[in-house]
N, C-alpha and C positions, 0 to 999 in steps of 0.2 A: 754911824755907830762906831764906837771905839773898838780898836782891834783886840782880839784875844792874844795874850802873850803867854807862851808856853816854854818852860825849861825842862829838859829831860836828861837823865843820866842812867847808866847801867854799869854793872861790874861784877867781878867774880873774885873769890879767893882761890887761886889755882885757875887754870884755864885749859880744860874744864874743871869745874868745882862748884861749890855752892855759890849761887848768884842772886843778885837783887837789882831792882830798878826803882827809880823814883821820878816823879814828874810834879811840876807845879804849874797850875793854870791860873793866870791872873786875868780877872774879868773886872776891870775898874778897881774898886776897893775890895772885891771878893777874891779870896785866895783859896784855891782847892789843892790839897796835897793828895797825890795818889802814889801807891807803891805796891810791890809784890816781889816774889822771888821763886826760885826753883832749887831743889836739892843738888842737881847736877846739870850744869849748863855752861855756856861760854859767855865771855864778855860781849862779843858782838850780838849774840842773841838777846842779851839783856838790854843793850842799847836800842835795838830795834823794837823790843817789846815795850820799852818806855814810850817811844814815839807812837806806837800803835795804840796803846792804852790812853795816852793823852789826847790824841786826835779822836778816838772813839768817844771819849768824854766830851770833847769840844762839840761834837754833834748834838749833844743833849742840852747844851747851854742855849738859852733863848737867842735866836738869830745866829747861832753857831755855824750853820751851813752857809750863811751869806756874808758873815763878817770876815774881814781880813784876819788871818792867823799868822802870827810871827812866832816860829818855832826855833828855839836856840838849843843846840846840842854841842857837847864837847867832843863828839865823835865825828871825825872826818869820814869814817866809813859810812855812817848814816847819811851825812850831808851830801857827800860826793856820790854815794850810791843812788840816792833818790833823785838828785838833780842832774846827774850826768851818766853814770855807768848803766843805769837801768834801761835806757833806750837801746843800747847795744845788746844787753843781755836778752831783752825780749825779741829783738830782731834776729838774734842768733839762737833762738830756741832755748833760752836760759842757760847758755854756755858762755864762759868767759872768753877773752881774746885768745887764751891758750887752749880753747876747745874743751875745757873741763866744766863740769856742772857748777853752777853758781851755788855757793854755800848759803844756807838759810833761805832758800827759794820760797818756802812756805811763808815766812815772815815778810820777805820783800814783796810778795804778791798782795798780802794784806795791807802793807804800807802803801803800795802803789794804788790800790783801790781807794783808800782813804784820801790820798793825795789828789786823786782825780776828782773826788767829790767835793773837796774843800779848797778854799782859796788860801793855800799855805805858801808863805815865803820862808825859806830855809836859811838858817844862819849858824855859823860856827862860833863858839865861844871857848876860849882857853880854859881848860879844867884846872882846878886847884890853884886859881889865880885871884881868889878873893871876890869873885862875882857872886853877889848875895844869893840869888835864886839857884845858881848852879851848885853852890855849896849846900843849900838846903836839899837839893836833889841827891847830892852825894851822901848826905847824912841819912836820908830815907833809904837809899840803896844799902848803906852799911848796916843799918838796923835789920833790914830784910836778910842780908847775908848772915848776920850773927844768929838769926833764928834757926839756921840750918847747921850751925857749927857746934 
C-alpha cells in the first residue's frame, strides 16, 4: 500500500496568544485538510496538536494503522521531541536534563501513544520556504488564529 503523507503546522499570534493548527493528509489522490485553534495557547502546543490530530485522523483511513506514515513538520521541537528527547524524558519521570518538568507533557504523552501505535517516520521541512503542503497548513493555521482575533 502507498504510504500516507502528512504535513502539519501550528502557530500563535503572541506566545501565548490566539493559536491555530493545520494538517494535510495525502492518501493517494485524496487530500484531507484538518484545522483547529484555541483562544489562548502557545506555538509549541499548536504544533503538537496538529501532529496529534493528523495521526488520530490517519488511524481512521483504510489501512491507516498498517501503512507507512510519513509526517512532515516545520517544527524541530516536535520532530526532535518525538524521535529523540522523549526517551530521556520518560526515563527521567518527565523531567528535562535540567530536572525541570517537561512542558506540554499532556500532549507529548498523547503523541507518544499515537507514535507507538502507528508506523510513523518523522521529517523536518523548512517553513515558509515554498513547500506546497506546508504552505497550505500555514494558511489553515492562520485562518484559525484569525477566528480568535
